[in-house]
Every structure is written in C-alpha cells, then in structure tokens.
The first five atom37 places (N, CA, C, CB, O) and aatype in JSON, in Angstrom:
{
  "aatype": [10, 10, 13, 4, 5, 5, 10, 19, 1, 4, 10, 7, 1, 13, 1, 4, 14, 0, 6, 7, 6, 6, 7, 0, 19, 6, 13, 10, 6, 5, 0, 5, 5, 19, 15, 7, 10, 10, 0, 5, 10, 17, 1, 0, 5, 14, 0, 0, 9, 10, 14, 4, 10, 11, 6, 10, 13, 0, 19, 9, 15, 4, 16, 6, 6, 6, 14, 14, 15, 15, 0, 10, 0, 15, 19, 7],
  "atom_mask": [
    [1, 1, 1, 1, 1],
    [1, 1, 1, 1, 1],
    [1, 1, 1, 1, 1],
    [1, 1, 1, 1, 1],
    [1, 1, 1, 1, 1],
    [1, 1, 1, 1, 1],
    [1, 1, 1, 1, 1],
    [1, 1, 1, 1, 1],
    [1, 1, 1, 1, 1],
    [1, 1, 1, 1, 1],
    [1, 1, 1, 1, 1],
    [1, 1, 1, 0, 1],
    [1, 1, 1, 1, 1],
    [1, 1, 1, 1, 1],
    [1, 1, 1, 1, 1],
    [1, 1, 1, 1, 1],
    [1, 1, 1, 1, 1],
    [1, 1, 1, 1, 1],
    [1, 1, 1, 1, 1],
    [1, 1, 1, 0, 1],
    [1, 1, 1, 1, 1],
    [1, 1, 1, 1, 1],
    [1, 1, 1, 0, 1],
    [1, 1, 1, 1, 1],
    [1, 1, 1, 1, 1],
    [1, 1, 1, 1, 1],
    [1, 1, 1, 1, 1],
    [1, 1, 1, 1, 1],
    [1, 1, 1, 1, 1],
    [1, 1, 1, 1, 1],
    [1, 1, 1, 1, 1],
    [1, 1, 1, 1, 1],
    [1, 1, 1, 1, 1],
    [1, 1, 1, 1, 1],
    [1, 1, 1, 1, 1],
    [1, 1, 1, 0, 1],
    [1, 1, 1, 1, 1],
    [1, 1, 1, 1, 1],
    [1, 1, 1, 1, 1],
    [1, 1, 1, 1, 1],
    [1, 1, 1, 1, 1],
    [1, 1, 1, 1, 1],
    [1, 1, 1, 1, 1],
    [1, 1, 1, 1, 1],
    [1, 1, 1, 1, 1],
    [1, 1, 1, 1, 1],
    [1, 1, 1, 1, 1],
    [1, 1, 1, 1, 1],
    [1, 1, 1, 1, 1],
    [1, 1, 1, 1, 1],
    [1, 1, 1, 1, 1],
    [1, 1, 1, 1, 1],
    [1, 1, 1, 1, 1],
    [1, 1, 1, 1, 1],
    [1, 1, 1, 1, 1],
    [1, 1, 1, 1, 1],
    [1, 1, 1, 1, 1],
    [1, 1, 1, 1, 1],
    [1, 1, 1, 1, 1],
    [1, 1, 1, 1, 1],
    [1, 1, 1, 1, 1],
    [1, 1, 1, 1, 1],
    [1, 1, 1, 1, 1],
    [1, 1, 1, 1, 1],
    [1, 1, 1, 1, 1],
    [1, 1, 1, 1, 1],
    [1, 1, 1, 1, 1],
    [1, 1, 1, 1, 1],
    [1, 1, 1, 1, 1],
    [1, 1, 1, 1, 1],
    [1, 1, 1, 1, 1],
    [1, 1, 1, 1, 1],
    [1, 1, 1, 1, 1],
    [1, 1, 1, 1, 1],
    [1, 1, 1, 1, 1],
    [1, 1, 1, 0, 1]
  ],
  "atom_positions": [
    [[69.01, 45.86, 76.18], [67.61, 45.98, 75.38], [67.0, 47.18, 75.6], [66.56, 44.93, 75.74], [66.59, 47.65, 74.53]],
    [[66.73, 47.99, 76.7], [66.09, 48.98, 77.4], [67.2, 49.91, 76.71], [65.91, 48.85, 79.17], [66.69, 50.75, 75.97]],
    [[68.11, 49.93, 76.75], [68.9, 51.16, 75.95], [68.53, 51.43, 74.8], [70.25, 51.0, 75.71], [68.46, 52.55, 74.3]],
    [[68.23, 50.34, 74.3], [68.01, 50.63, 72.41], [66.36, 50.89, 72.41], [68.47, 48.83, 71.1], [65.85, 51.07, 71.3]],
    [[65.73, 50.92, 73.27], [64.0, 51.33, 73.39], [64.62, 52.6, 73.61], [62.72, 50.62, 74.75], [64.78, 53.23, 72.57]],
    [[65.15, 53.38, 75.05], [65.48, 54.62, 75.25], [66.07, 55.21, 74.03], [66.28, 54.72, 76.34], [65.53, 56.28, 73.78]],
    [[67.06, 54.87, 73.13], [67.76, 55.47, 72.37], [66.91, 55.68, 70.89], [69.05, 54.72, 72.35], [67.2, 56.49, 70.02]],
    [[65.8, 54.74, 70.86], [64.56, 55.13, 69.97], [63.77, 56.6, 70.34], [63.45, 53.89, 70.15], [63.82, 57.64, 69.68]],
    [[62.98, 56.34, 71.65], [62.51, 57.59, 72.61], [63.15, 58.65, 71.99], [62.94, 57.53, 74.25], [62.69, 59.37, 71.1]],
    [[64.46, 58.71, 72.62], [65.19, 60.16, 72.44], [65.1, 60.56, 70.98], [66.85, 60.12, 72.87], [64.66, 61.68, 70.73]],
    [[65.45, 59.82, 70.07], [65.53, 60.17, 68.66], [64.21, 60.74, 68.05], [65.96, 58.96, 67.88], [64.14, 61.63, 67.21]],
    [[63.03, 59.98, 68.69], [61.69, 60.44, 68.32], [61.88, 61.92, 69.14], [0.0, 0.0, 0.0], [61.04, 62.71, 68.71]],
    [[62.54, 62.4, 69.96], [62.56, 63.7, 70.65], [63.51, 64.85, 70.11], [62.92, 63.43, 72.04], [63.72, 65.94, 70.63]],
    [[64.06, 64.31, 68.9], [65.23, 65.36, 68.7], [64.43, 66.34, 67.87], [66.71, 64.77, 67.9], [63.48, 65.99, 67.16]],
    [[64.82, 67.44, 67.97], [64.47, 68.6, 67.11], [65.97, 69.67, 66.66], [63.23, 69.53, 68.11], [66.98, 69.83, 67.35]],
    [[65.7, 70.23, 65.39], [66.28, 70.97, 64.75], [66.79, 72.27, 65.67], [65.45, 71.19, 63.67], [66.04, 73.24, 65.66]],
    [[67.93, 72.35, 66.39], [67.89, 73.45, 67.34], [68.44, 74.76, 66.5], [68.82, 73.07, 68.71], [68.2, 75.67, 67.29]],
    [[68.96, 75.28, 65.5], [68.9, 76.43, 64.8], [68.36, 76.22, 63.59], [70.06, 77.02, 64.69], [68.24, 75.04, 63.24]],
    [[67.94, 77.21, 62.75], [67.36, 77.4, 61.85], [68.67, 77.7, 60.42], [66.33, 78.53, 62.36], [69.63, 78.48, 60.5]],
    [[68.41, 77.06, 59.53], [69.51, 77.41, 58.32], [70.35, 76.22, 57.99], [0.0, 0.0, 0.0], [70.52, 75.24, 58.72]],
    [[70.8, 76.4, 56.91], [71.74, 75.0, 56.96], [72.72, 74.23, 57.95], [72.52, 75.12, 56.06], [72.71, 73.0, 57.95]],
    [[73.53, 74.9, 58.74], [74.17, 74.68, 59.46], [73.34, 73.81, 60.45], [74.74, 75.74, 59.75], [73.63, 72.67, 60.79]],
    [[72.46, 74.4, 60.79], [71.74, 73.75, 61.84], [71.28, 72.66, 61.43], [0.0, 0.0, 0.0], [71.19, 71.73, 62.24]],
    [[70.87, 72.47, 60.12], [70.09, 71.3, 59.72], [71.08, 70.59, 59.45], [69.09, 71.38, 58.65], [70.61, 69.48, 59.2]],
    [[72.36, 70.56, 59.32], [73.51, 69.64, 58.79], [73.76, 68.98, 60.57], [75.17, 70.74, 57.82], [73.69, 67.8, 60.91]],
    [[73.94, 69.64, 61.06], [74.37, 69.46, 62.67], [73.32, 68.36, 62.9], [74.18, 70.98, 63.85], [73.66, 67.19, 63.03]],
    [[72.13, 68.74, 62.94], [70.79, 67.76, 63.13], [70.89, 66.44, 62.4], [69.43, 68.46, 62.54], [70.92, 65.4, 63.07]],
    [[70.92, 66.41, 61.31], [71.23, 65.14, 60.65], [72.66, 64.39, 61.11], [71.25, 65.46, 59.12], [72.63, 63.16, 61.19]],
    [[73.41, 64.82, 61.29], [74.74, 64.64, 61.36], [74.4, 63.62, 62.9], [75.79, 66.28, 61.39], [74.73, 62.44, 62.96]],
    [[73.66, 64.39, 64.07], [73.61, 63.73, 65.04], [72.7, 62.48, 65.11], [73.4, 64.53, 65.87], [72.88, 61.47, 65.79]],
    [[71.44, 62.82, 64.05], [70.17, 61.74, 64.1], [71.13, 60.45, 63.5], [68.51, 62.24, 62.9], [70.95, 59.38, 64.09]],
    [[71.98, 60.43, 62.55], [72.91, 59.62, 61.93], [73.43, 58.71, 62.66], [73.84, 60.23, 61.41], [73.29, 57.52, 62.41]],
    [[74.26, 59.25, 63.88], [75.16, 58.74, 64.68], [74.52, 58.18, 65.37], [75.97, 59.41, 65.24], [75.14, 57.14, 65.62]],
    [[73.23, 58.18, 66.1], [72.26, 57.9, 66.96], [71.53, 56.55, 66.11], [71.28, 59.34, 67.25], [71.05, 55.66, 66.82]],
    [[71.47, 56.44, 65.1], [71.14, 55.39, 64.16], [72.24, 54.65, 63.88], [70.58, 55.85, 62.96], [72.12, 53.43, 63.84]],
    [[73.18, 55.11, 63.71], [74.14, 54.11, 63.73], [74.43, 53.31, 64.73], [0.0, 0.0, 0.0], [74.68, 52.12, 64.51]],
    [[74.46, 53.94, 66.27], [74.94, 53.15, 67.66], [73.79, 52.28, 67.6], [75.09, 54.08, 69.25], [73.89, 51.43, 68.48]],
    [[72.75, 52.14, 66.93], [71.65, 51.34, 67.1], [71.8, 50.05, 66.33], [70.45, 52.07, 66.72], [71.5, 48.95, 66.79]],
    [[72.36, 50.28, 64.98], [72.68, 49.45, 63.86], [73.54, 48.54, 64.63], [73.37, 50.17, 62.57], [73.35, 47.34, 64.83]],
    [[74.67, 49.4, 65.1], [75.63, 48.4, 65.95], [75.5, 47.67, 67.21], [76.62, 48.99, 66.25], [76.31, 46.87, 67.68]],
    [[74.45, 48.01, 67.67], [74.1, 47.26, 68.93], [73.0, 46.23, 68.19], [73.41, 48.36, 70.3], [72.85, 45.24, 68.9]],
    [[72.08, 46.16, 66.8], [71.58, 45.61, 66.63], [72.35, 43.91, 66.33], [70.95, 46.38, 65.96], [72.05, 42.75, 66.62]],
    [[73.6, 44.69, 65.5], [74.32, 43.62, 65.04], [74.78, 42.92, 66.29], [75.46, 44.05, 64.11], [74.58, 41.7, 66.22]],
    [[75.21, 43.23, 67.19], [75.58, 42.5, 68.6], [74.52, 41.64, 68.78], [75.73, 43.48, 69.95], [74.64, 40.43, 68.57]],
    [[73.37, 42.21, 69.19], [72.13, 41.88, 69.96], [71.19, 41.71, 68.89], [71.64, 42.97, 71.04], [70.42, 42.67, 68.87]],
    [[70.95, 40.84, 67.94], [69.98, 40.91, 66.83], [68.61, 40.6, 67.62], [70.34, 39.78, 65.55], [67.61, 41.14, 67.15]],
    [[68.47, 39.79, 68.76], [66.97, 39.85, 69.82], [66.59, 41.1, 70.03], [67.09, 39.26, 71.38], [65.4, 41.3, 70.3]],
    [[67.4, 42.06, 69.95], [66.6, 43.14, 70.39], [66.09, 44.21, 69.08], [67.51, 43.92, 71.52], [65.77, 45.4, 69.18]],
    [[66.13, 43.46, 68.01], [65.92, 44.46, 66.74], [64.15, 44.81, 67.21], [66.23, 43.47, 64.79], [63.67, 45.9, 67.53]],
    [[63.2, 42.97, 67.03], [62.19, 43.47, 67.12], [61.44, 44.13, 68.32], [61.72, 42.73, 66.69], [60.48, 44.72, 67.82]],
    [[61.44, 44.29, 69.62], [61.62, 45.31, 70.63], [61.85, 46.95, 70.15], [62.84, 44.81, 71.41], [61.06, 47.86, 70.39]],
    [[63.0, 47.04, 69.51], [63.15, 48.28, 69.18], [62.09, 48.5, 68.02], [64.6, 48.56, 68.83], [61.41, 49.44, 68.43]],
    [[61.71, 48.2, 67.07], [60.99, 48.22, 66.42], [59.37, 48.44, 66.77], [61.38, 47.35, 65.94], [58.61, 49.24, 66.23]],
    [[59.09, 47.6, 67.73], [58.13, 47.72, 68.44], [57.93, 49.08, 69.24], [58.2, 46.68, 69.16], [56.82, 49.59, 69.36]],
    [[59.13, 49.66, 69.8], [59.02, 51.02, 70.5], [58.9, 51.82, 69.37], [60.24, 51.48, 71.47], [57.92, 52.55, 69.24]],
    [[59.95, 51.76, 68.37], [59.69, 52.39, 67.1], [58.28, 53.16, 66.47], [59.97, 51.4, 66.33], [58.21, 54.3, 66.02]],
    [[57.17, 52.15, 66.59], [55.62, 52.25, 66.07], [55.42, 52.84, 67.08], [54.6, 51.03, 65.76], [55.04, 54.0, 66.94]],
    [[55.61, 52.26, 68.6], [54.91, 53.05, 69.39], [55.04, 54.6, 69.41], [55.16, 52.58, 70.52], [54.12, 55.42, 69.45]],
    [[56.03, 54.77, 69.39], [56.92, 56.23, 69.08], [55.99, 57.06, 67.97], [58.72, 55.86, 68.28], [55.43, 58.15, 68.1]],
    [[56.03, 56.17, 66.82], [55.79, 57.08, 65.61], [53.85, 57.06, 65.59], [56.72, 56.24, 63.89], [53.24, 57.96, 65.01]],
    [[53.22, 56.1, 66.18], [51.78, 56.02, 66.39], [51.26, 57.02, 67.39], [51.4, 54.66, 66.83], [50.06, 57.3, 67.41]],
    [[52.28, 57.64, 68.35], [51.81, 58.49, 69.68], [50.67, 59.59, 69.41], [53.14, 59.33, 70.32], [50.86, 59.98, 68.25]],
    [[49.78, 60.14, 69.84], [49.11, 61.12, 69.39], [49.38, 61.96, 70.36], [47.81, 60.9, 69.08], [48.42, 62.11, 71.11]],
    [[50.25, 62.52, 70.61], [50.67, 63.7, 71.59], [50.62, 64.78, 70.64], [52.21, 63.58, 72.37], [50.57, 64.61, 69.42]],
    [[50.63, 65.95, 71.25], [50.45, 67.17, 70.5], [51.51, 67.91, 69.74], [50.01, 67.99, 71.32], [51.27, 68.8, 68.93]],
    [[52.74, 67.44, 70.09], [54.27, 67.61, 69.13], [54.51, 66.07, 68.44], [55.94, 68.05, 70.35], [54.78, 65.0, 68.99]],
    [[54.32, 66.38, 67.05], [54.71, 64.7, 66.38], [56.26, 64.71, 66.45], [54.16, 64.37, 64.44], [57.17, 65.53, 66.55]],
    [[56.03, 63.04, 66.33], [57.52, 62.67, 66.69], [58.69, 63.43, 65.49], [57.64, 60.76, 66.64], [58.28, 64.18, 64.61]],
    [[59.98, 63.12, 65.62], [60.94, 64.08, 65.09], [61.14, 63.12, 64.05], [62.27, 64.62, 65.99], [60.82, 61.93, 64.1]],
    [[61.81, 63.85, 62.89], [61.4, 63.29, 61.2], [63.16, 62.35, 61.52], [61.25, 65.13, 59.29], [63.54, 61.49, 60.72]],
    [[63.9, 62.7, 62.65], [65.11, 61.77, 62.55], [64.63, 60.24, 62.77], [66.26, 62.19, 63.72], [65.51, 59.39, 62.65]],
    [[63.31, 59.79, 63.07], [63.0, 58.55, 63.37], [63.61, 57.87, 61.51], [61.03, 58.45, 63.99], [64.21, 56.79, 61.49]],
    [[63.47, 58.31, 60.71], [63.28, 58.14, 59.24], [64.71, 57.76, 59.33], [62.73, 59.47, 58.17], [64.92, 56.94, 58.43]],
    [[65.81, 58.0, 60.04], [67.43, 57.61, 59.82], [67.34, 56.46, 60.63], [68.72, 58.76, 60.36], [68.47, 56.15, 61.01]],
    [[66.45, 55.71, 61.05], [66.62, 53.84, 61.59], [66.54, 53.28, 60.91], [65.85, 53.04, 62.41], [65.44, 53.13, 60.38]],
    [[67.77, 52.54, 60.44], [67.46, 51.52, 59.7], [68.46, 50.7, 59.36], [0.0, 0.0, 0.0], [68.24, 49.71, 58.66]]
  ]
}
C-alpha cells in the first residue's frame, strides 16, 4: 500500500527532462510504465485502490508553487 502511494507521489513530480519530440515521447513512455505498474498492483491488491486514489487527490489538490505533473493523467 505504501509503495503504491509513493508511486503516485513520484508520478506527480515527473517532469519532461528535455524539449522536443524525443524528450516528450520518453516522458510519456516512462509515465505509462509507472501507471501500468500501478494497475498491476491494483489488480493484485484491490484494497490498495481507494487509498491510492485518495493520495492522487491529495497530490492534485496540493497548493505548492509548482503544479503536479501532467503524468498523473496516465493513472487509470
């Protein structure tokens, strides 16, 4: 459960490291890999879904200077 919540937090901090199409494609691939891992974990442990979604909401609702990463859109 804690691992899933940490993955959500990390995904919220993802940033596209380079400009241009290549950097964007790599960024999206990495975000999809993490999202896929979350999906596998949720299938194996359905009880982890709700706490992780609560964590996702907390990350999205955070009022820090820098907004959460658009990579969170890949969670699902």
